[in-house]
Rosetta silent file (secondary structure, phi, psi, omega in degrees, C-alpha in Angstrom):
SEQUENCE: XXXXXXXXXXXXXXXXXXXXXXXXXXXXXXXXXXXXXXXXXXXXXXXXXXXXXXXXXXXXXXXXXXXXXXXXXXXXXX
SCORE:     score description
SCORE:     0.000 S_00000001
   1 L     0.000  142.440  173.860   -0.005    4.408  -24.077 S_00000001
   2 E   -98.757  130.422  179.662    1.413    7.825  -23.265 S_00000001
   3 E  -132.545  171.956 -176.287    0.898   10.465  -25.945 S_00000001
   4 L   -55.519  -21.332 -177.949    1.363   14.254  -26.014 S_00000001
   5 L  -104.398    1.207  179.518   -2.143   14.834  -24.590 S_00000001
   6 E   142.135 -143.835 -179.897   -2.127   12.219  -21.828 S_00000001
   7 E  -117.835  144.294  178.534   -2.766    8.472  -21.499 S_00000001
   8 L  -149.626  156.053  164.866   -4.972    6.210  -23.648 S_00000001
   9 L   -87.075  139.611 -175.509   -5.632    2.596  -24.458 S_00000001
  10 E  -138.088  165.368  169.267   -4.793    1.962  -28.103 S_00000001
  11 E  -116.225  128.234 -179.491   -4.721   -0.629  -30.846 S_00000001
  12 E   -93.900  126.445 -177.721   -1.500   -0.654  -32.884 S_00000001
  13 E  -131.528  162.435  178.950   -2.083   -1.127  -36.605 S_00000001
  14 L   112.671 -171.647  179.804   -0.068   -0.922  -39.806 S_00000001
  15 L  -142.554  150.732  175.946    3.083   -2.513  -41.090 S_00000001
  16 H    54.137 -124.976 -178.421    6.797   -1.752  -40.996 S_00000001
  17 H   -84.143    0.048 -178.045    7.527    1.933  -40.541 S_00000001
  18 H  -101.668   27.872  178.128    3.828    2.831  -40.960 S_00000001
  19 L   -73.049  135.455  175.872    2.642    1.691  -37.502 S_00000001
  20 E  -131.624  154.664  176.126    0.109    3.925  -35.795 S_00000001
  21 E  -102.967  121.693  178.422   -1.649    3.818  -32.427 S_00000001
  22 E  -103.963  126.584 -175.625   -5.434    4.171  -32.694 S_00000001
  23 E   -69.305  135.664  175.856   -7.189    5.315  -29.498 S_00000001
  24 E   -97.595  133.524 -172.615   -9.773    2.948  -27.965 S_00000001
  25 L   -69.366  -36.161 -171.634  -12.795    4.740  -26.459 S_00000001
  26 L  -130.820 -147.091  179.603  -13.447    2.481  -23.476 S_00000001
  27 L   -53.627  132.661 -173.630  -12.209   -0.628  -21.668 S_00000001
  28 L   -76.866  -11.079 -175.600   -9.356   -2.167  -23.703 S_00000001
  29 L  -105.280  109.516 -174.329  -10.392   -5.830  -23.285 S_00000001
  30 L   135.448 -167.096  179.381  -13.145   -6.750  -25.684 S_00000001
  31 L   -70.612  120.081 -175.976  -14.266   -5.403  -29.045 S_00000001
  32 L   -76.712  138.000  169.525  -12.587   -1.976  -29.381 S_00000001
  33 L  -105.794  112.424 -174.823  -14.581    1.142  -30.174 S_00000001
  34 E   -83.992  145.462  179.669  -12.123    3.566  -31.767 S_00000001
  35 E   -87.988  -17.747 -175.418  -12.314    7.325  -31.184 S_00000001
  36 E    97.728  -11.118  177.163  -10.697    8.301  -34.498 S_00000001
  37 E   -83.783  136.276 -178.808   -7.630    9.787  -32.816 S_00000001
  38 E  -139.284  150.618  175.925   -4.327    8.321  -34.084 S_00000001
  39 E  -137.213  141.066  171.291   -0.642    8.891  -33.482 S_00000001
  40 E   -59.504  140.634 -177.652    2.442    7.609  -35.305 S_00000001
  41 H   -59.025  -27.434  179.327    4.046    4.991  -33.091 S_00000001
  42 H   -68.408  -18.317 -176.979    7.273    6.989  -33.075 S_00000001
  43 H   -98.414    5.491 -177.256    5.450    9.836  -31.258 S_00000001
  44 L  -129.267  168.930  174.895    4.097    7.776  -28.344 S_00000001
  45 E  -122.749  118.922 -179.182    5.364    5.562  -25.514 S_00000001
  46 L   -76.768  137.255  178.984    3.728    2.187  -25.105 S_00000001
  47 L  -115.829  171.375  177.551    2.899    1.169  -21.505 S_00000001
  48 L   -61.965  132.072 -175.464    1.791   -2.101  -19.925 S_00000001
  49 L   -86.574   63.489 -177.067   -1.761   -2.893  -21.112 S_00000001
  50 L  -131.449  154.553  169.655   -3.225   -3.591  -17.666 S_00000001
  51 L  -108.816  122.498 -179.010   -5.809   -2.140  -15.308 S_00000001
  52 L   -64.948  120.864 -176.003   -4.670   -2.443  -11.702 S_00000001
  53 L   -78.514  -21.238 -178.212   -7.199   -4.693   -9.907 S_00000001
  54 L  -163.550  165.640  174.631   -6.104   -3.631   -6.410 S_00000001
  55 L  -110.718  132.186 -177.927   -3.609   -1.674   -4.353 S_00000001
  56 L  -110.172  126.821  175.441   -1.410   -3.665   -1.995 S_00000001
  57 L   -99.871  138.410  179.232   -0.066   -2.158    1.208 S_00000001
  58 L   -97.255  118.775 -174.048    3.023   -3.659    2.854 S_00000001
  59 H   -58.974  -31.480 -178.779    2.504   -3.932    6.629 S_00000001
  60 H   -67.446  -13.037  177.294    6.149   -3.369    7.468 S_00000001
  61 H   -81.164   -9.537 -177.939    5.796    0.197    6.162 S_00000001
  62 L  -103.615  120.924 -173.772    3.327    0.968    8.985 S_00000001
  63 H   -55.863  -47.134 -177.087    5.011    1.723   12.330 S_00000001
  64 H   -62.419  -41.227 -178.520    2.241    0.287   14.504 S_00000001
  65 H   -69.687  -41.524  178.512    2.070   -2.971   12.506 S_00000001
  66 H   -62.395  -39.772  179.127    5.863   -3.406   12.510 S_00000001
  67 H   -64.311  -43.045  177.002    5.849   -2.844   16.274 S_00000001
  68 H   -54.774  -39.947 -177.793    3.101   -5.470   16.748 S_00000001
  69 H   -88.076   -3.444 -178.374    5.243   -8.019   14.959 S_00000001
  70 L    75.725   21.695  179.943    8.454   -7.001   16.708 S_00000001
  71 L   -95.737  147.719  172.689   10.006   -5.853   13.425 S_00000001
  72 L   -77.700  150.451  175.349   12.217   -2.842   12.963 S_00000001
  73 L   -70.324  139.701  178.197   10.987   -0.198   10.540 S_00000001
  74 L   -68.992  150.117  176.791   12.813   -0.377    7.201 S_00000001
  75 L   -65.135  -34.369  178.433   15.214    2.444    6.380 S_00000001
  76 L  -126.622  146.871  178.093   13.460    2.799    3.014 S_00000001
  77 L   -56.134  144.698  178.917    9.856    1.911    2.124 S_00000001
  78 L   -82.023    0.000    0.000    9.454   -1.625    0.788 S_00000001
């Protein structure tokens, strides 16, 4: 979640118009340990609840690799 002070993993609790985001201290998957910091849901932006497991490079974006394969370089990165 994005909040005025940065990014955090949160648990959303409450009902109706009283929803709040409670900050989770550590890894978000498992039993949450809350920090005590909370924000009204209207004051934050929810993001995808994932941790990226890896970074993927596309070979066609690398000139030498594209040349090896006989491919033209793309006009824009893929």
